[in-house]
N, C-alpha and C positions, 0 to 999 in steps of 0.2 A: 355686115359691117357695119361700123363703129358710125358717127356722127363728127368729121372731123373738124379742130378749129378753121378757123377761117385766111389763120397766118401761115397754116401747115396745106390746107389748100391753094393757096395766092404758091408756093416755092412752087410746087407741080403745075398747076396751070400758068406762071407767068414761064417755067421751063420750057412749058409746051409752047409756048406762043413767043418765045423768044423778045419777055419785056422786062428787060434788067432793072426796070427802075420799079420798077414793079413784086421784081422777083427780091430784091435790095430791101425795099420801104415793109415787109415780111421778119425784117429780124430789127430788134435792138443796139444799138448803137454799138455797144461791146460786146456784142456776140460772139462765140466759138463757132469754129465750125470742125469735126476732127473726122478727116476723109483718110479713111486706112490710118497709118502711118505720119499723117502729112496733119498739120493746126495753122485753123486760120481764126485768129480776133479780131474786132474791129470790121467798120464794112468798109475801109477800104482793102483790107487786107481781104472779105470774102467780094468784095467786088472783083479782084484781080482771081480769086478762083473762079468764079461761075465766068467767068469772062473765057477763060484756057475749058474749064472741063467738061461744064454743061455749052453753054451759047457757042464758044467755040466749037462744037465737038456737034455742035445741035443734037443736043440731046431730046428725046421723049423720054414722058416716061408714061407707062397703065398701073393705077394704081390694081395689085391683088387680093388685099388683107391689106387690115386698120384692124391694133387692136389697142386699149388705153390701161392704166396701171399706176394708180397713186402721178394720176396726174402728165405721167411718162409715156405718148404714143408712139408704137412703133409703127410704121408703116411699110410693106413690103410693097416692091414695085418692079415689072418687067423694064427693062428698058433697051433702046435704041439710038442710032447716030451715027456719026462720023465720022465712028474710032475704031484701031484695032481691034478687030475680031477674035485675033488666031488664037486658037485656044480655050474659049470660051462659053460656053454650053451657049445653047438656043433651045427658047429666051431666057436671056438674061435677067437675073432678079440681081436687087439690091436692098438692103435693110435702111430706113430712114429713121432712126429717133430722135427725135421732138421734147424739147424743156423749153416748156415754154412761163416769162417772166408779165406779166399782166396777158395782154392779146397777143404779143410779140416771140418769134424764134428766141431763145435765150441763149439757148444746144443743141447742136446736130451733130447728129454721131452718123458718119456712111459707114457702112461694111457689110461684106455677107451674110446671110441670111443663116 
């Protein structure tokens, strides 16, 4: 597995440790998050999304694979938490694709692997 940039590592670590301020510090002020068919632009929108979808559900990620291509980082992680798992496979995996600007996350796309 590749070495991930600090902001990407912070995204997962802060999620797992429920550290909202550290989580948000990994993003640029005008970052985008595309979570399946939903789009969140800017730190306030990302804060609201993460408070419900990550921290509110006590999501825990475990990175299983990561690749980098042309400065884009794709991370596959299993996840668990307090959310409805009806009809979801176990373990359940998501793909997180990160584009950075400088040393912070500028775009995050969350999808199925």
